[in-house]
N, C-alpha and C positions, 0 to 999 in steps of 0.2 A: 504494500500500500504506500503511495507517495506521501511525503510529510504534509501536514496541514499547513496551508499558506495563510499568512496574516497580512493582507494588503496594506492595512494602515501602518504596520510596523516598518514598512520600507518607503512610504510616501514622504515626499518633502513637506515639511511643516513650516508655514510662515507664522512668525510670532511677533507680536507688538509688545514691547516692554514699556510700560508707562511708569517711569521712576525718575524723580527729580534729584536724588542723591547719587553723585558720581561714583562714590565708593560702593554703594549697594548695586549699582548697575554693573560695575566691574566684577563684583562678586557673582552675579548671575552669569556673566559671560564665562568666568572661570569654572563655575559649576558645570555649565554645558560643555566646556572644553574637556572636563574630566571624563566625558562619555564620548570618546573620539568617533566611534562608528555612527552614533546618532547625531553628533555635532555636525558631521558632513551633510546631514539632511535637514538642517535647521537654517532658515533664513530669519535673522533677527534684526528688527528695527526698533530703535529706542527713541522715545520722546520724553520730555520732562513735565508736561502739563496736560491737563484734560483737553484743553482747547486744541493743542497740537495733535492729540490722539484721534479726535473725531473724524478728520478727513481720511484716516487710514484704517479705522477699525473694521469697516465693511469689507476690506480687501485682504484680511488675514484670517488664518485658521484659528488662532488662539491669542488671547490677550493676557499678559501678566500684569496685574494692576496693583499698585501701591495705594493704600487708602488715605495716605497723608500727602497731598499734592499742594502746590502753591495756590491753585485756583479751585480746589475741592478737597473736602475732608470727610472722613467717615464714609458712609455708604452713598454719598451724593455722586461721586464719580462712577460708581457701579451702576446706579439706577440711570444715570445719564447715558452711559454707554449702551445699556440694554435698550433704552428707548431709541437711540440713534441707530443701532444695528442689532435687532432682536435675534438674529441667527448666529451671532459670534459666540464662541466658547470663551469664558472668562475664568481665569484662576487668580484669586486674590492672594498676593504675596506681600506680607506686611510684617512689621515688627510688633504689632499688637497680637499677642499670643493668648488672648482670653477666648474661652470656648463660646461665650455668648456672642461675641463679634463674628466668629466663624459661622455659627448657626444663622445669625441674621444675614450674613453675606450670601449664604447658600439659599436662604429663603427669598432673598431679593433677586436671585437669578444667576448667581455665580455657580460654576460647575464644581469648584473645589476651593479650599482655603488652606494656605500654608504659611507657617511662621518662618521668617528669614533665618533664624538661628536654629531651626529644627529640620532643615532640608539640605540634601546634597544633590549632586548632579543626577544620579540615576533616579532618585525620588522625584526631582523636578521634571525630568524628562517623562517619566511615567505619568505624572499628574497631568502634564500638558496633552499627552497622547490620549489618556482616558477622558479628559475633559472634552477633547475634540470629538471622540467617539460618542460620548454621552450626548453632546449637543446634536450630532448627526442623528442619533437615535430619537431624540426628542423631536427634532424636525420631522423625521419620517412619521412618528406617531401622530404629530399634529396634523400633517397632511392627510394621513389616513382618516383621522377624526373628521377633518373638513370634508373629505370625500364621502364619508358615511352620512354626515349631516346633509350634504348637498343631495346625495342619492335619496335620502328620506324626504327632503323637501320636494324633489322632482317627482318622486313616486306619488306623493299626495296630490301635487298639482296635476300630474299626468292623468290621474283618474277623472279629474274634472275638466281639464283643458283640452285633452285629446280624447274625445268621447267615442263610444261605439255608435255609429250612425243607425238610426231607425229607418231603414230603407229596405222594403220587401219586394219592390218591382224589379223583376229580372230583366225588364227592358231598359233599365237605366244602369249606367256604370258610374261609380264614384271612386275617385282617387284623391287623396289628400297628402300634403307634405308640410312639414314644419321645421324651420331652422331658426333658432333663437339668436339674437345679436349679442346677448349678455355673455361675457367671457366666463367659461367654465360652467354655464348653465345648460340645461336641456330644454327649458321652457322660458317663454317671455310673456309679454302683455297681449299678444294677438290671441284670438279665439275664433272658433268656428263650430258649427253643428249642422246636422241634417235630420229632418223628421218627416216621415210619411204618415199622413193621417188616414183614417178609416175609409174616406171616400176616394183615396188615391192622390189627393193633393200632396205635393212635396214642398216643404219649407226648408230653405237654406239660409244660414246667416254666416257672415264673416265680419269680424270686428278687430279693432286695434285700440288698446288703451295707451294713452300717451305715456312714454317712459319705458324702462326696460328692467326694473328691479323686481324683487319678489313681491312687493306690495301691488305692483301693477299686474303681475301674473295672477295673484290671488283675486284681485278685482275682476280680471277677465274670467276666471272660473265662476265667480258669483254671477256675473252678467250672463254667461252662457247657460248656467243652470236655471236662472230666472226665465230666460227666453224659452228654453225647452218646456218648462212647466206651464208657461202661459200659452204656448202653441198647442200643447196637448189638452189644455183647457178649452180650446176652440176660439180664442180671441182673434179678431182680425189683425193683420200685420201692423197697421198703424197704431192700434191700441196696445199691441204687444210692445212696440218700441217706446211708446209713451210711458208704459209701466216700467220697462227696463231702465228708462231714463231716471225715474224716481228711485229705483233700486240703487243706481250708481251714485246719485246724490246722497243717499242715506248711508251707503257702505264705504265710500271713499274717506280716507283719513286726511287728505289734503285736496285742494281744488284740481282734481284730475278730470279730464274729459276723454271720451272714446268715440271713435267713428264706427259706423256699422253699415252694412249692406244686407238687405233681406230680399230674397227672391222667392216667389210663390209660383210653382209650376203647376199648371192646370192638370186635372186627371187625364185629359186626352192628349197631353204633351204637345199641343199645338200652340200654346200661348203661355205667357207668364206675366206676373205683376212684380214690380220692383219698387222698393223704398230705400232711399239713400239718406243717411245721416252723416254728412261730412265725409263720406267715403267715396273713393273712385269707383266708377261703374264697372260691371262685369264685362268681360270680353266674349263676344259671340263668335264661335268658330264652327266649321263644318256646315252641313246643310248646303243649300244652293247658292247662298250669298257669300260675300267676301268676309274676311276677318275684320270685325269692327267692334267698337265699344258701344254698349247700349246707351241710349240717350240719358244725359244727366240733367235734363231740364227740371226734374222734380227734386233736385238736390236740396236737402234741408240741413240745418246746423247739426254739429256733432252732439251726441248725448252728453249731458252735463252742462250744456250752455243754454242760456235763455232761448225759449222757443216763441217767436213772435207770431207765427201762424202754423196751423197743423201741417204735419208732413203729409205729402200726397203720394199715391201710387202711380207708377208709369206702366202702361200696357205695352207688352212686347209680343210680336208674332214670332213663332219658332217654326222653321222649315224642317222637314224630316231629316234625321241624322244630325241634329244640332249638338253642339257642345257649349257649355258655359264655364268660363274660368273666372272664379272669384278669387281675389288676391288682396294682400296688404301691400303698403307702399314700399316695403323693403325690397321687393322684387325689381323695382325700377329706379330706386334712388341711389344705386351704386354708380361707379364711374363706367364710361363706355370704352375705355382704352385710350382715348385721346385727351382725357382730362375732364371732359364735360360729363354731366349727368347722363345716365342711360336714357331716362325718360320713358313715358308710357308708349310713345309711338314706336320706338325701337324695340321695347319689350314686346309689343303686340306683333311686330314682324318676327321676332324670335319665336314667340308662341305659335304663330301661324306656320312657321317652318317645322317646329318640333312636335306640336300637339295634334296636328291633323293627320288623317289617314289611319290605317290599321296599326295595331301594335299594343304593347302594354302601356296603359295610361300612367301608372306609377313611375315606370322607367322614363317616360317622356317628361314628367314633371322633374325628375332627378336631372335629366339632361338640360332642362330649362334653367334650373338653379345652377348647375355646373357651368353653363355658358355665361350666365350673369356674373358668377364669381370669377370666371376666367377673364372677362372683360374688366372686372374691378381689380384684377391682380390680387385676389384673395377674398375671403369672406366679407360680406357687406356688414356694416355696423348695425343696421336695424334688423328687427325680426322679420322673417318671411313666413307667411302662411298662404297656402294655395289649396283651392278646392275646385276640382274639375268634375262637373256633372255632365254626363253624355247620354244621349239617346242611342242605344246600341242598334246597329244594323243586324238583321237576322244572321246569326252565326258569327258576328263580329267579336273581336277580342276586347274592344274597349267597353 
């Protein structure tokens, strides 16, 4: 069996010595020199004050810190360094050899505490190596905890924000995609849902709560659930949005607003009604006509803002084989490759190229998002939600 390797034992260790006393600094250098094998792997930088240490602390593996400095005494230097660079390993090396100070230093964030007159080269070297390893382990544990908390948050939100559609008609195809703009998140403030009623009417909503944090995501969940409940209760689309508007005002913890688009597809699938609340209109694809946006003449204000007149529905004719793409603004607000915004017109051209014809609708939405991100030279900053509702042709894949 090969010998167990200890990678940290051979890694070069960068050390910042914060010590104002020249004699004590020389003592540390001599102690490290007493361990020649390890000394060759140590990069030592010495400063005499806390102010001089701050620019360097984030770039070293370990800090040897004296608690009595010209510009800081006691635990002040330690707490300041911890705030400035939480990820640094700190070993307190001081002439104060009382146990209470050592316990307080460790409680304040130091990885170890050593008295200057009770340490030699091997002990100092071991303390620095162990402090570095402990700090790495603490960092890994913290990242794991953050990931667990994030996963729990996302699991709770996903149950509400990414719903199971209530769609029974085999003649309709539905594909959805969601890409959050918040770093490290799975969900954002966009929301959507689809419900088929007993008479065959299909209701679809897509919305966008302004902002990208967990509060906005939670509010999006509340609005979607409220919408679904009101639709299942049989309220007309305009009354549903008015009630959802009141829910938003009551549930928000700061003056947030949300845009929304609601489409009601008739049971015979030849027409639809649309209500817009500050949201861009759906894109009509397929059928006999060109790729075009539905009319936004009936555009009303976003939810959460004063409503001066009732929102009205717009009637839409649907040719056989139609597809409707509902979307949030993240899909067209990225860059186009030349520095300008992509815009709805170019997004519509991309959608017409990628979303028409036979094939898997989900893969086509992935391709649309991929093309938008390619033009943007990376993921867009805003959330992206897409809902593609299609009247399937006989034997068609979509």
